[in-house]
C-alpha positions as CSV (number, residue, x, y, z in Angstrom):
1,M,-7.5,-7.2,75.6
2,K,-5.8,-4.7,73.8
3,T,-7.4,-2.4,71.3
4,R,-5.9,-1.4,68.7
5,L,-6.3,2.4,67.8
6,S,-5.7,3.4,64.0
7,R,-4.8,6.5,63.1
8,R,-5.5,8.2,59.7
9,Q,-2.5,9.8,58.3
10,N,-3.6,14.0,57.3
11,G,-4.1,14.6,53.4
12,F,-5.7,13.1,50.3
13,T,-5.1,9.8,48.4
14,L,-4.1,9.3,44.9
15,V,-7.5,8.2,44.1
16,E,-9.4,11.2,46.3
17,L,-7.0,13.9,44.3
18,L,-7.8,12.1,40.7
19,V,-11.6,12.6,41.1
20,V,-11.2,16.0,42.2
21,I,-9.1,16.7,39.0
22,S,-11.2,15.2,37.0
23,I,-14.4,17.0,38.2
24,I,-12.6,20.3,38.1
25,A,-11.9,19.4,34.3
26,V,-15.2,18.6,33.5
27,L,-16.7,21.6,35.3
28,A,-14.2,23.8,33.3
29,A,-14.8,22.1,29.5
30,V,-18.3,23.2,30.3
31,G,-17.6,26.2,31.5
32,F,-15.6,26.9,28.4
33,A,-18.0,25.3,25.8
34,A,-21.0,27.5,27.3
35,G,-18.9,30.8,27.0
36,N,-18.1,30.0,23.6
37,M,-21.7,29.6,22.5
38,A,-22.2,33.1,24.3
39,I,-19.5,35.0,22.7
40,Q,-20.8,33.6,19.1
41,K,-24.3,34.6,20.0
42,A,-23.3,37.9,20.9
43,R,-21.4,38.1,17.7
44,K,-24.7,36.9,15.8
45,L,-26.2,39.6,17.2
46,T,-23.6,42.5,16.8
47,A,-23.9,41.3,13.1
48,L,-27.6,41.1,12.4
49,A,-27.8,44.8,14.4
50,A,-25.3,46.1,11.4
51,A,-26.4,44.5,8.4
52,T,-30.3,45.9,9.6
53,S,-28.4,49.2,9.9
54,I,-27.2,48.8,6.5
55,E,-30.5,47.8,5.0
56,S,-32.2,50.8,6.4
57,A,-29.4,53.0,5.3
58,V,-30.4,51.9,1.9
59,N,-34.2,52.0,2.3
60,N,-33.8,55.6,3.8
61,F,-31.4,57.1,0.9
62,Y,-34.4,55.5,-1.4
63,A,-36.8,57.6,0.4
64,D,-34.9,60.7,0.2
65,Y,-33.3,60.8,-3.4
66,G,-35.6,57.8,-5.0
67,S,-32.6,56.0,-6.4
68,L,-30.1,53.5,-4.5
69,P,-26.9,54.4,-3.1
70,K,-25.0,53.3,-6.1
71,N,-25.5,53.7,-10.0
72,L,-26.3,50.5,-10.9
73,N,-28.5,49.1,-14.1
74,S,-29.2,45.5,-12.6
75,D,-29.1,43.9,-9.5
76,T,-25.7,44.1,-8.0
77,E,-24.1,42.7,-5.1
78,V,-21.7,44.9,-2.8
79,D,-18.8,44.1,-0.2
80,T,-18.8,46.5,2.2
81,S,-14.9,45.6,2.9
82,I,-14.3,46.6,-0.5
83,D,-16.9,49.1,-1.8
84,T,-15.7,52.1,0.2
85,E,-17.7,54.4,-2.4
86,F,-20.8,52.7,-1.2
87,L,-20.3,53.7,2.4
88,N,-19.3,56.7,1.4
89,V,-22.5,57.7,0.3
90,L,-24.3,56.5,3.1
91,L,-22.2,58.2,5.6
92,G,-23.1,61.4,4.3
93,W,-19.2,61.8,3.2
94,E,-17.8,63.3,-0.2
95,P,-17.0,60.6,-2.4
96,T,-13.1,60.2,-3.5
97,S,-13.9,60.0,-6.9
98,G,-17.2,59.7,-9.1
99,T,-20.6,61.2,-9.1
100,V,-21.9,62.7,-5.7
101,L,-25.2,60.8,-5.2
102,N,-25.5,62.1,-1.2
103,S,-25.7,66.1,-2.4
104,K,-27.4,66.8,1.1
105,G,-24.8,64.9,2.9
106,I,-27.0,62.8,5.1
107,R,-25.9,60.5,7.1
108,F,-28.1,57.3,6.7
109,L,-25.5,54.9,8.2
110,T,-24.7,54.3,11.9
111,V,-22.7,51.7,12.9
112,K,-19.9,51.6,15.6
113,E,-16.4,52.4,15.0
114,G,-14.2,49.3,14.5
115,K,-10.9,48.2,15.9
116,G,-8.6,46.5,13.4
117,K,-11.0,44.0,10.8
118,K,-12.8,42.8,13.4
119,G,-15.9,44.1,13.4
120,G,-17.2,47.7,12.6
121,L,-16.4,50.7,10.8
122,M,-13.0,51.2,9.5
123,T,-12.2,54.8,8.4
124,T,-9.3,57.4,7.8
125,G,-8.7,60.0,10.2
126,G,-7.8,63.7,9.5
127,G,-9.6,66.3,7.9
128,T,-11.8,64.5,5.3
129,Q,-12.8,61.0,7.0
130,S,-13.7,58.5,4.4
131,A,-14.4,54.9,4.9
132,Q,-12.3,51.8,4.6
133,G,-14.6,49.5,5.0
134,L,-17.1,47.8,7.1
135,Y,-16.4,44.3,8.7
136,D,-18.6,41.9,10.6
137,P,-17.3,40.7,13.9
138,W,-15.7,37.7,12.1
139,G,-13.4,40.0,10.1
140,G,-15.3,39.5,6.5
141,G,-17.2,42.3,4.9
142,Y,-21.3,42.3,4.8
143,K,-22.6,41.4,1.6
144,V,-25.7,43.6,0.0
145,M,-27.6,42.9,-2.7
146,L,-29.1,46.0,-4.4
147,D,-31.9,46.3,-6.8
148,G,-30.3,48.1,-9.8
149,D,-33.3,47.2,-12.0
150,Y,-35.8,48.7,-9.6
151,N,-38.2,46.0,-9.7
152,E,-38.3,45.1,-6.4
153,I,-36.9,41.6,-6.9
154,I,-33.9,40.6,-5.8
155,T,-31.7,37.1,-5.9
156,P,-28.8,37.3,-3.5
157,Q,-26.9,34.5,-4.8
158,P,-24.6,32.2,-2.4
159,K,-21.3,31.1,-3.0
160,G,-20.4,27.6,-2.6
161,G,-23.3,25.5,-3.9
162,A,-26.4,26.9,-1.8
163,K,-29.6,27.9,-3.1
164,A,-30.0,31.1,-4.2
165,T,-33.0,32.8,-2.5
166,T,-35.4,35.1,-4.8
167,L,-37.3,38.3,-2.8
168,N,-39.9,40.0,-3.9
169,G,-40.8,43.4,-2.6
170,K,-37.7,44.4,-1.7
171,R,-34.5,46.6,-2.8
172,V,-31.6,45.2,-0.7
173,A,-31.1,42.4,1.4
174,V,-27.8,42.2,3.4
175,W,-26.2,39.2,5.2
176,S,-22.8,38.5,6.8
177,D,-20.9,34.7,6.2
178,G,-20.7,34.2,9.9
179,A,-18.0,32.5,11.1
180,D,-16.7,30.2,8.7
181,G,-16.4,32.6,6.4
182,V,-18.5,30.6,3.6
183,D,-21.9,32.1,2.4
184,G,-24.4,29.1,2.5
185,A,-22.0,26.1,2.5
186,G,-20.3,24.7,5.7
187,T,-21.7,25.5,8.5
188,S,-24.8,27.8,7.0
189,S,-26.5,28.2,10.3
190,D,-23.7,30.6,11.3
191,D,-25.1,32.9,8.4
192,V,-26.3,36.1,9.2
193,K,-29.3,37.7,6.9
194,T,-31.6,40.4,7.0
195,W,-34.7,37.9,5.3
196,G,-36.3,34.8,6.6
197,N,-34.5,32.3,8.8
């Protein structure tokens, strides 16, 4: 009786290779999704820290001077990517024009320096420092609602059809529109604000 010896060739079959590649692709997709979620969460925390710093700076300015860091007669929304005078007052730097509101030159606002328009404070260098804008981690400005009529009632008015929120007992509210750049509409869950949820 003859026995037949079967010899298996070394290597992988095509099916085995496809299974391994599929598993690697699934693991990579899960890893990228988890990594992206972690990055977005870190950006939201960074934005919330900066928004809270702006709110604290305005409240501390009010405590020292008895007024807001902007001459107003009614509640006003300020965008930190545009209103450099507002930022310069909170930073304790001389304004490039207008009235000196921070005559003591106190630095009320401390935020990280930015690199480009992707988060942080942009300034001019040289002999006289001046703010060029304060940006959230997604490249937009922070929105600041100031109680210009000093009745401690402010109503941040979101754009995009979202419902306005009335805040009692506050002089200032700060928010960021988040990654979608739309306040209150679209994916409002990515918005960052210093009040409520």
